[in-house]
C-alpha positions in Angstrom: -6.3 -6.2 13.1 -6.3 -5.4 9.4 -9.7 -3.4 9.9 -7.8 -1.1 12.7 -4.8 -1.1 10.2 -7.2 0.3 7.3 -8.9 2.7 9.8 -5.3 4.0 10.8 -4.1 4.4 7.4 -7.3 6.0 6.4 -6.7 8.8 9.2 -3.3 9.3 8.0 -4.1 9.9 4.6 -6.8 12.1 5.5 -4.9 14.3 7.8 -1.7 14.2 5.9 0.6 12.9 8.8 4.0 12.1 8.2 3.5 8.4 9.4 1.4 7.6 6.4 4.3 5.5 5.4 4.2 3.1 8.6 0.6 3.2 8.4 0.7 1.8 4.8 3.0 -0.5 5.8 0.9 -1.7 8.7 -2.1 -2.1 6.5 -0.3 -4.4 4.0 1.3 -6.5 6.8 -2.0 -6.9 8.6 -3.7 -8.5 5.1 -0.6 -11.0 5.1 -0.4 -11.7 8.7 -2.7 -14.6 8.6 -0.4 -16.2 6.2 1.5 -19.1 7.9 4.7 -18.5 5.7 7.4 -16.6 8.1 10.0 -16.0 5.2 7.2 -14.3 3.0 5.9 -12.1 5.9 9.5 -10.9 6.8 10.4 -10.3 3.1 7.2 -8.3 2.6 7.7 -6.6 5.6 11.5 -5.4 4.7 10.1 -4.5 1.2 7.7 -1.8 2.9 10.3 -0.4 5.3 12.4 0.1 2.0 9.8 1.6 0.2 8.0 3.9 2.8 9.9 7.1 1.5 8.2 6.3 -2.2 4.8 6.0 -0.4 5.2 9.6 0.9 6.5 10.8 -2.4 4.0 9.1 -4.4 0.9 10.7 -1.8 2.3 14.4 -2.7 0.5 15.3 -5.9 -3.3 16.2 -5.0 -5.7 13.4 -5.4 -4.0 10.6 -4.7 -4.7 10.2 -1.0 -8.5 9.5 -2.3 -7.3 7.0 -4.6 -5.2 5.4 -2.1 -8.0 5.2 0.2 -10.5 3.5 -2.4 -7.6 0.8 -3.3 -7.1 0.2 0.2 -10.6 -0.2 1.0 -11.2 -2.3 -2.0 -8.3 -4.5 -0.7 -9.9 -4.6 2.7 -13.2 -5.4 1.5 -11.9 -8.3 -0.8 -9.6 -9.7 2.1 -12.8 -9.8 4.5 -14.7 -11.8 2.0 -11.7 -14.3 1.4 -11.6 -13.9 -2.5 -8.3 -14.7 -3.4 -8.5 -14.0 -6.9 -10.1 -10.5 -6.4 -7.5 -9.7 -3.6 -4.8 -10.9 -6.3 -6.2 -8.7 -8.8 -6.8 -5.5 -6.8 -3.4 -5.9 -5.2 -1.6 -6.1 -8.6 -3.6 -3.4 -9.9 -2.8 -1.1 -7.0 1.0 -2.0 -7.2 1.1 -1.2 -10.8 -0.9 2.0 -10.8 1.7 3.3 -7.9 4.5 2.0 -9.8 3.4 4.0 -13.1 2.5 7.0 -11.1 6.2 7.1 -9.4 7.5 6.4 -12.7 5.7 9.7 -14.4 6.3 11.6 -11.2 10.3 10.9 -10.7 11.1 11.1 -14.5 13.1 8.8 -16.4 16.2 8.8 -14.2 14.6 6.4 -11.6 12.9 3.8 -14.0 15.7 1.7 -14.0 15.8 1.7 -10.4 12.2 0.9 -9.8 
C-alpha cells in the first residue's frame, strides 16, 4: 500500500494535479497503517486532512515538487528497510523544512498559527 501511495503522490506532484493534498495524506497514512494504535492513526489522519490546503500552498513555488519527491522517496526507503531511527529523523526533517518554508512563504502574520 505504501509503495502504491508513493507512486500516486509522485504522479500528482509531477503533473501538478489538484489532488496532491489527498495523495500526500494517503502516502503518510500508509506509512503509519501497520501501527496497531488506532487513536494515533485517527489523529494523524485528521491532522493531514486539516493541513491539505497548506500542502498545496507549500508546493506553489517552483522546485518544491522535486524536494517533496526526494523526501518522500527517502521516507519510503527508510520505511521499507524498517529503520525506525532513520524514519524518525527523515520525518522530523521533512516536517521542519515544510514548516520553515510555509512560515517564510506566508509571512509573520501566520507564524503563531502554525
